[in-house]
N, C-alpha and C positions, 0 to 999 in steps of 0.2 A: 525586314522586307528585302534587303539586299541578298540574304541567303536564299530566299525563294527564287529571286531572279537568276542567281547563279545556278541553281538546281534545274531551272525550267528551260534554260537555253544553253547551247553549246558554248564552251569556254573558248575565248580567243587566246592565242599565244601557244606555248608548248603543250602538245597533246590536244589542242582544241580543233576548231573547224579548219583552220589553215593547214595544220599538219595532216588532218584526216583527208582533206582534199588532195594534198600532195601524195598521200599514200594511194588514194584512188587513182590519181593520175599515173603513178608508176605501174600499178596493177593493170591499167587499161592501155599501157604503151605510150602514154604522153610523156614528153620530156619534162624533167623536173624544172619547176619554176617558169614554165612557158605555157600559156593558154588559159590561165585562170582555173576556175572550178571545172571539174569534169561534167559532161552532159549527163542527163538522166539515164539514157540507155547505156552509157559506159558504167555508171554506178550500178545499174541493175545487173549488168554482166558480172561485175565483181561480187555482187551479193548472192548470186545463184547458189554457189556451193554452201556458204554458211546458212542460208535460209533453208536449203534442202535438209540440212542436218537438224533444223529446229522444227520441221513440220510435225504435226501430231499424227505420226504414221499409224499408231495403234488404233486411234479412233477412225481414221480414214480406211484402214484395212478392214476393221470390223464392219463398218457400214457397207463397204464394197463386197466383202465376203458374204454377209447376210443377204444382200441383194441378189447375188449370184445363186445362192442356195434357194431363195424364193423363186427366182426365175426358172430354175430347173424343176420345180415341183410338178408342173403339168405333164412332163415327160415320164414321171414316175407313176402316174395314175393309169389304171387300166380303163378301157372303154373309150368312147368318143371324146374328143377334145372339146372342152366347154369354153367358148369365146369370152363369156362373162368372167369366168375364173381367170383366164389368161390376162384379161384387161386389169383385173384387180390385183393380180400377182405383180404385174408391171408397175402399178401404182404403189404397191407396198415396197417393191425394190427401190423405186425412186425415193420414197420416203426414208428408207433405211440409209441410202447414200446421202440424202440431205442431212440426216442426223449426224453422219460423220463430218460433213462439211461445216456443220455448226461449230465444230472445234478448231476450224482452220486457223483462226486468229488467236487462239490460246497461246500465251507467251508468259511463262513464269518470270522472265527477266524484263517484262515490259517497262517497269519503272526505271530499271537500270539503263535501258537503251533509249529512254525518252529524250536524252540530250544529245544523241548522235547527230551529225550534220545531215544525214540522209533523211529526206522527208518521208513521212508516214505513207503517203500515196504510192511512193516508189516501192517501199518495203512490202506493202500489201499487194501491189501489182506483181511483184516477183512471186509471191506465194500463189496468186491466182494463175499466173503464167505457168508455173510448175504443175499445178493440179489440173488445168484445163485439158491438155491432151490426154492425160490419164483418165479423166472423167469421160471424154469422148470414146476412148477405147473400151472402157468398162461398159458404157451404155450400149455400144455396138454388140458386145458379148452377151449382154442381157437380152437384147432383142433376138439374137440368133438362138438363144436357148429356148425361146418360145416356139412351139410347133407352128409350121407355116399356116395350117388350117385354122389355128386359133389366134394368130397374131392380129391385133387391131391395126388400124391405119397408123403407119410409123410416124408420119409428120405430126399428127394430132397428139399421140401419146408422148412423143419427144417434147412437144411444147409443154405438156403437163410436167414432165420431169425437169425441164429447164426452169419453169416457174417455181417449182419446189426448191431447186438448188439456189435460185436467185433469192428466194425468201430467206433461206437459211443464212446465206452470205450477207444479205442486207441487215438481218437482225444482228449478226455478229459484228458488223462494222458499226452499227448504231450503239451496241453495247460497249464497244471499245471507246467510242467517242463520248458517250454520255455517262459512263460509269468508271470506277477506279479498279474494278475486278481485273486481275491478270488472266484469269481463265473463265470467261463467261460461257463456255461451251455447254455446260450442263443446263444452265438456265435457258439458253437459246434453244437447245434441243427440246427441252420440255415445252417451251412456248410453241415450237413448231408442231409438235405432236398435238397439243391442245388446239391450235389453229386448224389443223387438218381435220380432226374429228369434229370440231364445232362446225366447220364448213360442210362436212359430209352429213351431219345429223340435223342441223338446225337451220340451214339456209332454206328459204322458201323456194318453191318450184321454179319461179321465174328467174331466180339467181343461182340455180343449182349448177355445181361444177362437176360433180362426179356422176356422169350419165353413161348409159350403155351405148354401144356402137349403133344399135338399131333405133335408138331414141330419136324422135324428130327434132329434139333440141340439141343434138350433138354439135352441130356447127355453131349454134348460139353459145353453147357452153365453152367452146374453145375460143370464141372471140373474147369471152370473159377471162379465160386463161391467159390470152395474149395481153389483156389489160393488167392482170396480176403481174405478169412478167415485166412489163414496162414500168409499173409503179415500183416494183422491187428493185429494178436496176437503177432507177432514178434516186430512190431513197438510199441505196447503198453508195452511189456516186457522191451524193451530197454529204455523206458521213465519212468520207475518206480523209477529211482535213484533220489537223491535230486536235486532240481532246479539248473540250471546252475548259476544263479546270486548269489545264496547263497554260492556256492562253490567259486566263484570269490571273494566274500566279505570275506570269511574265509582266502583265500590265501593272499589277500591284508592286512588283519589285522595281519597276522603273520609276515609280513615283517618289 
């Protein structure tokens, strides 16, 4: 039991949390030995560079690139611009980028870094902070690729894209919290695709999410999209804590 405890929490003494806190203090400009542990924002600033190197850039770039290619499709077609096609192209682009986000928390070294003194919400927050501005810039480019005459209401379609992204991230955080897999991205992306197609094909009309711009239920559908976004954000936030099995291991080790 003692071995489990030592593996589940950061060690005290040489190389443990005290030394790590001192290293964070030096990196953030704090004087050695004064001021105790560094604050969360100071730790996050120190983590930016190493976390950037560990981001799943291939998956993110693939999803973003595919989304841009899809968004450019209406401009390559001859004839009048079809608003229904443009709307569905934007939805497909948002889904493609969501599939890339599903891999955001993949970390082959997850079990190696489980005992570091930096809490998991801070580490995940740094990842999200690095990706958020890039995601906003990418979505702006996607919208601009759609011809003006076929572009759907920007606010409504952005709400759909945000909900899909939040679903992907919430599923990833839940997978990290409740499972031992170091790279749950494949399973999360498959679940996201299944969820989207199930919602598109099987939801009854009164709960329909994917409606056309001229549909009288357009506003009602986007109130439901807002509900999906809120639920996904809350579920993801509740899953930011340390994994359940690690907590159980720590409790057992202390007995």
